[in-house]
TIKE-933108 format. One record per residue (C-alpha): residue number from 1; x, y, z. Coordinates in Angstrom, 3 decimals. Layout:
<rs>
+-----+----------+----------+----------+
:   k :       xx :       yy :       zz :
+-----+----------+----------+----------+
: NUM :        X :        Y :        Z :
...
+-----+----------+----------+----------+
</rs>
This chain:
<rs>
+-----+----------+----------+----------+
:   k :       xx :       yy :       zz :
+-----+----------+----------+----------+
:   1 :   38.804 :  -13.125 :   81.157 :
:   2 :   37.033 :  -12.995 :   84.533 :
:   3 :   37.169 :  -16.363 :   86.374 :
:   4 :   35.255 :  -16.333 :   89.472 :
:   5 :   34.623 :  -19.192 :   92.174 :
:   6 :   30.836 :  -19.256 :   92.342 :
:   7 :   30.890 :  -21.930 :   95.091 :
:   8 :   33.611 :  -23.274 :   97.080 :
:   9 :   33.446 :  -25.545 :  100.181 :
:  10 :   35.839 :  -28.240 :  101.688 :
:  11 :   34.327 :  -31.433 :  102.756 :
:  12 :   35.778 :  -34.624 :  104.297 :
:  13 :   36.606 :  -37.349 :  101.740 :
:  14 :   38.584 :  -40.311 :  100.920 :
:  15 :   40.794 :  -40.830 :   97.960 :
:  16 :   44.617 :  -42.049 :   97.479 :
:  17 :   46.677 :  -40.421 :   95.215 :
:  18 :   50.345 :  -40.767 :   94.349 :
:  19 :   50.880 :  -42.875 :   97.567 :
:  20 :   49.289 :  -39.909 :   99.761 :
:  21 :   46.015 :  -40.542 :  101.380 :
:  22 :   43.448 :  -37.617 :  100.790 :
:  23 :   41.239 :  -36.837 :  103.761 :
:  24 :   39.403 :  -33.696 :  102.476 :
:  25 :   38.123 :  -32.338 :   99.012 :
:  26 :   37.935 :  -28.688 :   97.883 :
:  27 :   34.656 :  -28.635 :   95.822 :
:  28 :   33.982 :  -25.854 :   93.176 :
:  29 :   31.843 :  -24.209 :   90.851 :
:  30 :   33.798 :  -21.978 :   88.616 :
:  31 :   32.651 :  -19.283 :   86.293 :
:  32 :   34.704 :  -18.027 :   83.403 :
:  33 :   33.476 :  -15.178 :   81.154 :
:  34 :   35.062 :  -13.515 :   78.290 :
:  35 :   33.537 :  -11.357 :   75.405 :
:  36 :   30.070 :  -12.274 :   75.551 :
:  37 :   30.868 :  -15.881 :   76.299 :
:  38 :   30.343 :  -17.872 :   79.405 :
:  39 :   31.573 :  -21.143 :   80.795 :
:  40 :   30.676 :  -22.838 :   84.057 :
:  41 :   33.023 :  -25.849 :   85.359 :
:  42 :   32.378 :  -28.272 :   88.350 :
:  43 :   35.694 :  -29.376 :   90.096 :
:  44 :   36.923 :  -31.221 :   93.066 :
:  45 :   40.400 :  -31.396 :   94.275 :
:  46 :   41.340 :  -34.218 :   96.778 :
:  47 :   43.476 :  -32.870 :   99.368 :
:  48 :   45.754 :  -34.444 :  102.237 :
:  49 :   43.926 :  -32.276 :  105.215 :
:  50 :   46.242 :  -33.983 :  107.862 :
:  51 :   45.064 :  -31.579 :  110.600 :
:  52 :   42.161 :  -29.150 :  111.005 :
:  53 :   44.588 :  -26.397 :  109.650 :
:  54 :   45.831 :  -28.466 :  106.726 :
:  55 :   43.803 :  -27.019 :  103.359 :
:  56 :   46.931 :  -27.096 :  100.959 :
:  57 :   45.628 :  -28.073 :   97.520 :
:  58 :   48.005 :  -30.224 :   95.350 :
:  59 :   46.643 :  -30.293 :   92.161 :
:  60 :   47.453 :  -34.061 :   91.258 :
:  61 :   43.957 :  -35.371 :   92.412 :
:  62 :   42.153 :  -32.686 :   90.733 :
:  63 :   39.062 :  -33.498 :   88.422 :
:  64 :   36.884 :  -31.152 :   86.505 :
:  65 :   34.125 :  -30.953 :   83.973 :
:  66 :   32.475 :  -28.235 :   81.815 :
:  67 :   28.957 :  -28.077 :   82.946 :
:  68 :   27.781 :  -25.277 :   80.676 :
:  69 :   29.279 :  -23.366 :   77.750 :
:  70 :   27.353 :  -20.710 :   75.614 :
:  71 :   27.657 :  -17.244 :   74.134 :
:  72 :   26.148 :  -14.810 :   76.928 :
:  73 :   26.837 :  -13.868 :   80.463 :
:  74 :   26.423 :  -14.830 :   83.966 :
:  75 :   22.902 :  -15.622 :   85.152 :
:  76 :   22.093 :  -16.154 :   88.668 :
:  77 :   19.134 :  -18.502 :   87.327 :
:  78 :   21.795 :  -20.645 :   85.508 :
:  79 :   23.986 :  -20.746 :   88.407 :
:  80 :   21.473 :  -21.803 :   91.123 :
:  81 :   20.402 :  -24.685 :   88.723 :
:  82 :   24.183 :  -25.858 :   88.439 :
:  83 :   24.447 :  -25.480 :   92.130 :
:  84 :   21.390 :  -27.703 :   92.857 :
:  85 :   22.805 :  -30.408 :   90.530 :
:  86 :   26.519 :  -29.871 :   91.765 :
:  87 :   26.558 :  -32.849 :   94.066 :
:  88 :   25.358 :  -35.181 :   91.513 :
:  89 :   27.733 :  -33.700 :   89.150 :
:  90 :   30.721 :  -34.177 :   91.229 :
:  91 :   29.728 :  -37.768 :   92.225 :
:  92 :   29.553 :  -38.601 :   88.559 :
:  93 :   32.778 :  -36.825 :   87.803 :
:  94 :   34.719 :  -39.104 :   90.232 :
:  95 :   32.655 :  -42.280 :   89.620 :
:  96 :   35.169 :  -45.009 :   89.160 :
:  97 :   38.392 :  -43.291 :   90.724 :
:  98 :   37.960 :  -44.490 :   94.021 :
:  99 :   37.374 :  -41.350 :   95.567 :
: 100 :   34.439 :  -40.286 :   97.924 :
: 101 :   33.285 :  -36.948 :   98.998 :
: 102 :   31.297 :  -36.974 :  102.441 :
: 103 :   28.646 :  -34.316 :  101.743 :
: 104 :   27.159 :  -34.650 :  104.913 :
: 105 :   30.560 :  -33.797 :  106.664 :
: 106 :   31.622 :  -30.201 :  105.568 :
: 107 :   34.965 :  -28.964 :  106.804 :
: 108 :   34.294 :  -25.237 :  106.198 :
: 109 :   31.308 :  -22.671 :  105.568 :
: 110 :   30.473 :  -22.680 :  101.688 :
: 111 :   31.628 :  -19.560 :   99.937 :
: 112 :   29.391 :  -17.980 :   97.288 :
: 113 :   31.012 :  -15.654 :   94.822 :
+-----+----------+----------+----------+
</rs>
C-alpha cells in the first residue's frame, strides 16, 4: 500500500472541538494505491494553531471523504480534476459542523506530492 499526500496546505480556520478553539486547518488530498486499485480522499483536520509555529494536528477534529475509488493507478489528470474541486469538497464536508476554512488566508505554501 502506498499512501501519498498529493496536496497539503495549512489555512486559517475557525472551529471549536472538545472545548478547544481551533484557529487553523490542515487540508489534504490523499492518494492510496495497492495492487491495481486507487483511492483518493479529501480531508481536513482543524488544529489549535496558538502561535505561528504551532502546527500540531490533534485528530479529534478530522473530517474526510473518499472522492474517487476504482481499479487502476494514479493519474495526473484525475488528480488535477480532484484538486480543482478540493475547496468545494472540503466546504461540503464541513457543512453543518460550525467549522470554516478561510481559503484566502493560507498559513503555509502548498505541498504537492
